[in-house]
C-alpha positions as CSV (number, residue, x, y, z in Angstrom):
1,X,16.2,1.5,-0.9
2,X,13.9,0.6,2.0
3,X,12.5,-2.9,2.7
4,X,9.1,-4.0,3.8
5,X,7.4,-7.3,4.5
6,X,3.8,-8.5,3.8
7,X,2.1,-10.9,6.2
8,X,0.5,-13.1,3.5
9,X,-0.9,-15.8,5.9
10,X,-1.5,-16.4,9.6
11,X,-4.0,-15.7,12.4
12,X,-4.5,-12.2,13.7
13,X,-2.1,-13.0,16.6
14,X,0.5,-14.5,14.1
15,X,0.4,-11.3,12.0
16,X,1.0,-9.1,15.1
17,X,3.9,-11.4,16.0
18,X,5.4,-11.1,12.5
19,X,5.1,-7.3,12.8
20,X,7.1,-7.4,16.1
21,X,9.7,-9.6,14.5
22,X,10.0,-7.2,11.5
23,X,10.4,-4.3,13.9
24,X,13.2,-6.1,15.7
25,X,15.1,-7.4,12.6
26,X,15.8,-4.3,10.6
27,X,12.8,-4.1,8.2
28,X,11.6,-0.6,7.3
29,X,7.9,-1.5,6.8
30,X,5.3,-4.1,7.6
31,X,2.1,-4.6,5.7
32,X,-1.1,-6.6,5.9
33,X,-3.6,-6.9,3.1
34,X,-7.2,-5.9,2.4
35,X,-9.6,-8.6,1.4
36,X,-13.3,-9.3,1.9
37,X,-13.5,-13.1,2.1
38,X,-13.4,-16.2,0.0
39,X,-14.9,-19.6,-0.4
40,X,-14.3,-22.7,1.7
41,X,-10.7,-23.7,2.0
42,X,-9.3,-20.3,1.2
43,X,-7.0,-18.3,3.5
44,X,-8.2,-16.5,6.6
45,X,-9.0,-12.8,6.1
46,X,-8.9,-10.2,8.8
47,X,-9.9,-6.5,8.8
48,X,-6.8,-4.5,7.9
49,X,-7.6,-1.5,10.1
50,X,-8.0,-3.6,13.2
51,X,-4.8,-5.4,12.4
52,X,-2.9,-2.2,11.8
53,X,-4.2,-0.7,15.1
54,X,-2.9,-3.7,17.0
55,X,0.4,-3.6,15.1
56,X,0.8,0.1,15.7
57,X,0.9,-0.3,19.5
58,X,3.2,-3.3,19.3
59,X,5.9,-1.8,17.1
60,X,8.1,1.3,17.3
61,X,9.9,1.8,14.0
62,X,8.3,0.1,10.9
63,X,6.0,1.9,8.5
64,X,2.6,0.3,8.4
65,X,0.1,-0.3,5.7
66,X,-1.9,-2.8,3.7
67,X,-1.1,-3.9,0.1
68,X,-3.4,-2.7,-1.2
69,X,-6.6,-0.8,-0.1
70,X,-9.1,-1.0,-3.0
71,X,-10.8,2.2,-1.9
72,X,-13.8,1.9,-4.2
73,X,-15.4,-0.5,-1.8
74,X,-14.8,1.6,1.4
75,X,-16.6,4.7,2.5
76,X,-14.2,7.6,2.3
77,X,-15.3,9.2,5.6
78,X,-14.8,5.9,7.4
79,X,-11.3,5.5,5.8
80,X,-10.4,9.1,6.9
81,X,-11.3,8.3,10.5
82,X,-9.6,4.8,10.6
83,X,-6.4,6.2,9.0
84,X,-6.3,9.1,11.5
85,X,-6.6,6.6,14.4
86,X,-3.8,4.3,13.2
87,X,-1.7,7.4,12.3
88,X,-1.9,8.6,15.9
89,X,-1.5,5.1,17.5
90,X,1.7,4.6,15.5
91,X,3.0,8.1,16.0
92,X,3.0,8.9,12.3
93,X,4.1,5.6,10.7
94,X,1.1,4.8,8.5
95,X,1.2,4.8,4.7
96,X,-1.8,4.1,2.5
97,X,-1.2,2.0,-0.7
98,X,-4.3,2.2,-2.9
99,X,-5.5,1.0,-6.2
100,X,-8.6,-0.3,-8.1
101,X,-8.0,-3.8,-6.8
102,X,-8.6,-7.0,-8.8
103,X,-12.3,-7.9,-9.0
104,X,-11.5,-11.6,-8.2
105,X,-9.3,-10.7,-5.2
106,X,-10.4,-11.5,-1.7
107,X,-14.1,-12.0,-2.6
108,X,-14.6,-8.6,-4.3
109,X,-16.7,-10.1,-7.1
110,X,-18.8,-12.1,-4.6
111,X,-20.5,-9.2,-2.8
112,X,-23.1,-6.9,-4.2
113,X,-23.8,-4.1,-5.0
114,X,-20.0,-3.4,-5.1
115,X,-19.1,-2.3,-8.6
116,X,-16.7,-4.3,-10.8
117,X,-16.7,-1.7,-13.6
118,X,-13.1,-0.4,-14.1
119,X,-14.1,3.2,-14.9
120,X,-16.5,3.5,-12.0
121,X,-14.0,2.0,-9.6
122,X,-11.5,4.6,-10.8
123,X,-14.0,7.4,-10.3
124,X,-14.7,6.2,-6.8
125,X,-11.0,6.0,-6.0
126,X,-10.4,9.5,-7.3
127,X,-13.2,11.0,-5.2
128,X,-12.1,9.1,-2.1
129,X,-8.6,10.4,-2.4
130,X,-9.8,13.9,-2.9
131,X,-12.0,13.6,0.3
132,X,-9.1,12.1,2.3
133,X,-6.9,15.1,1.3
134,X,-9.5,17.6,2.5
135,X,-10.4,15.7,5.6
136,X,-6.8,15.6,6.9
137,X,-6.3,19.3,6.6
138,X,-8.3,19.8,9.8
139,X,-10.7,22.4,8.4
140,X,-14.4,22.2,7.8
141,X,-15.1,21.5,4.1
142,X,-17.9,20.7,1.7
143,X,-17.5,18.2,-1.1
144,X,-20.0,17.7,-4.0
145,X,-18.9,14.8,-6.2
146,X,-20.7,12.5,-8.5
147,X,-20.6,9.6,-6.1
148,X,-20.0,11.2,-2.7
149,X,-21.3,14.4,-1.0
150,X,-20.2,15.9,2.4
151,X,-21.7,19.0,3.8
152,X,-19.7,21.3,6.1
153,X,-17.8,18.5,7.9
154,X,-14.6,18.7,9.9
155,X,-12.3,15.8,10.9
156,X,-10.2,16.3,14.0
157,X,-7.5,15.8,15.1
158,X,-5.2,16.3,12.2
159,X,-2.8,13.4,11.3
160,X,0.5,13.3,13.1
161,X,2.1,13.3,9.6
162,X,2.2,16.6,7.7
163,X,0.9,17.7,5.3
164,X,-1.0,14.4,5.5
165,X,-0.7,10.7,5.6
166,X,1.3,9.5,2.6
167,X,-0.6,7.8,-0.2
168,X,1.0,5.3,-2.6
169,X,-1.0,4.6,-5.8
170,X,-0.9,1.8,-8.3
171,X,0.1,3.2,-11.7
172,X,-0.4,1.2,-14.8
173,X,2.5,2.0,-17.2
174,X,2.1,3.6,-19.7
175,X,-1.6,4.4,-19.4
176,X,-1.8,8.2,-19.0
177,X,-4.8,8.4,-16.7
178,X,-3.5,5.8,-14.3
179,X,0.0,7.3,-14.3
180,X,-1.5,10.8,-13.8
181,X,-3.4,9.6,-10.7
182,X,-0.3,8.2,-9.2
183,X,1.7,11.3,-10.0
184,X,-0.7,13.4,-7.9
185,X,0.2,11.7,-4.6
186,X,3.2,10.4,-2.8
187,X,4.4,7.2,-4.5
188,X,3.7,4.8,-7.2
189,X,3.4,1.0,-7.2
190,X,4.2,0.5,-10.9
191,X,2.3,-2.1,-12.9
192,X,3.0,-2.9,-16.5
193,X,-0.2,-2.7,-18.5
194,X,1.1,-5.4,-20.9
195,X,1.7,-7.8,-18.1
196,X,0.6,-6.7,-14.6
197,X,2.2,-9.8,-13.0
198,X,5.7,-9.1,-14.4
199,X,8.2,-7.3,-12.2
200,X,9.2,-3.9,-13.8
201,X,12.8,-4.0,-15.0
202,X,15.3,-1.2,-14.6
203,X,14.5,0.1,-18.1
204,X,10.9,0.3,-17.2
205,X,11.7,2.2,-14.0
206,X,13.9,4.6,-15.9
207,X,11.1,5.4,-18.4
208,X,8.6,5.8,-15.5
209,X,10.9,8.1,-13.7
210,X,11.4,10.3,-16.8
211,X,7.6,10.5,-17.3
212,X,7.1,11.4,-13.6
213,X,9.8,14.1,-13.8
214,X,8.0,15.7,-16.7
215,X,4.4,15.4,-15.4
216,X,4.6,15.7,-11.6
217,X,3.4,19.0,-10.3
218,X,3.7,18.2,-6.6
219,X,6.8,18.8,-4.6
220,X,8.3,16.6,-1.9
221,X,9.4,13.0,-1.5
222,X,8.0,10.5,-4.0
223,X,8.5,6.7,-3.6
224,X,8.6,4.0,-6.2
225,X,7.5,0.7,-4.7
226,X,8.4,-2.7,-6.0
227,X,7.2,-6.2,-4.8
228,X,8.8,-9.6,-5.1
229,X,10.6,-12.4,-3.3
230,X,14.2,-12.1,-2.3
231,X,16.3,-15.2,-1.3
232,X,17.6,-13.7,2.0
233,X,21.3,-13.5,2.6
234,X,22.5,-13.7,-1.0
235,X,24.8,-10.8,-1.9
236,X,25.1,-11.9,-5.6
237,X,21.3,-11.7,-6.0
238,X,21.1,-8.4,-4.3
239,X,23.8,-6.9,-6.4
240,X,22.5,-8.4,-9.6
241,X,18.8,-7.8,-9.1
242,X,18.1,-5.2,-6.5
243,X,20.9,-2.7,-7.1
244,X,20.0,-2.1,-10.7
245,X,16.3,-1.5,-9.6
246,X,17.5,0.9,-6.9
247,X,19.8,2.8,-9.3
248,X,16.9,3.1,-11.8
249,X,14.7,4.8,-9.1
250,X,13.2,2.1,-6.9
251,X,12.9,3.3,-3.3
252,X,11.1,0.4,-1.7
253,X,11.2,-3.4,-2.0
254,X,8.3,-5.2,-0.4
255,X,8.8,-8.8,0.3
256,X,5.6,-10.4,-1.1
257,X,5.4,-14.1,-0.5
258,X,2.0,-15.1,-1.9
259,X,3.0,-18.5,-3.2
260,X,3.7,-21.5,-1.1
261,X,5.5,-22.0,1.1
262,X,4.1,-19.0,3.0
263,X,3.2,-20.7,6.2
264,X,3.7,-18.6,9.4
265,X,7.0,-20.2,10.5
266,X,8.5,-19.9,7.1
267,X,7.5,-16.2,7.0
268,X,8.9,-15.6,10.4
269,X,12.2,-17.4,9.5
270,X,12.5,-15.1,6.5
271,X,11.7,-12.0,8.6
272,X,14.4,-13.0,11.1
273,X,17.0,-13.2,8.3
274,X,16.5,-9.4,7.9
275,X,16.1,-7.5,4.6
276,X,18.6,-7.6,1.8
277,X,21.6,-5.4,2.3
278,X,22.5,-2.9,-0.4
């Protein structure tokens, strides 16, 4: 199992500092998050692509991404170019976690004409992913979708990573359409449809793994990404909680400290403890 850390608060400079600390203290991944904005008194929000570009040139090892990119509110050709840039700046360390996003997350419901309809957001996400896949092949292509059209366009250079930049997709278990979307790409962030805020248990991961083994048609590595809060240096917790998840198929644990205390110094102190040790 690999371990990542999300910068859930802090200034732009604080987030870069946290990334450098994560790179130096054994973490495998470092993530920011993608929001639009909020009301007065809410946390500061920075553009994830600008943050990732800065982090890319200040770190050497960690995988980089944002948890998560709700791609229905971003133009696919702009995402293709931004991702290519960060992929090259980081020498191939970018991963793109994607999903529909929560409509009340980061100001999404406060801007218009962004759609909040679930089916339309799903359709926009699917078309965006198809365009990204074509764009990163390096050949000229035409795309004629319901929502997006591109005419004889070519994106260069190709990504450092081959065959393309990895994409992790939120999959709502056991919804077939949501699971099928995740199965087409490079990893799943499993969400339980009955309770999206509940951490999947080993039995859930085993069932998800069986479904993926039966339905996946793509070859190559496939990650199962979990989020939560670990207590730091606590071997008993690691053995009792993380090991069963890893044995059931979990490949990443992302430290996600959204609740207080998540001030900058608390986050940095946790980063310096290092990831759990399995």
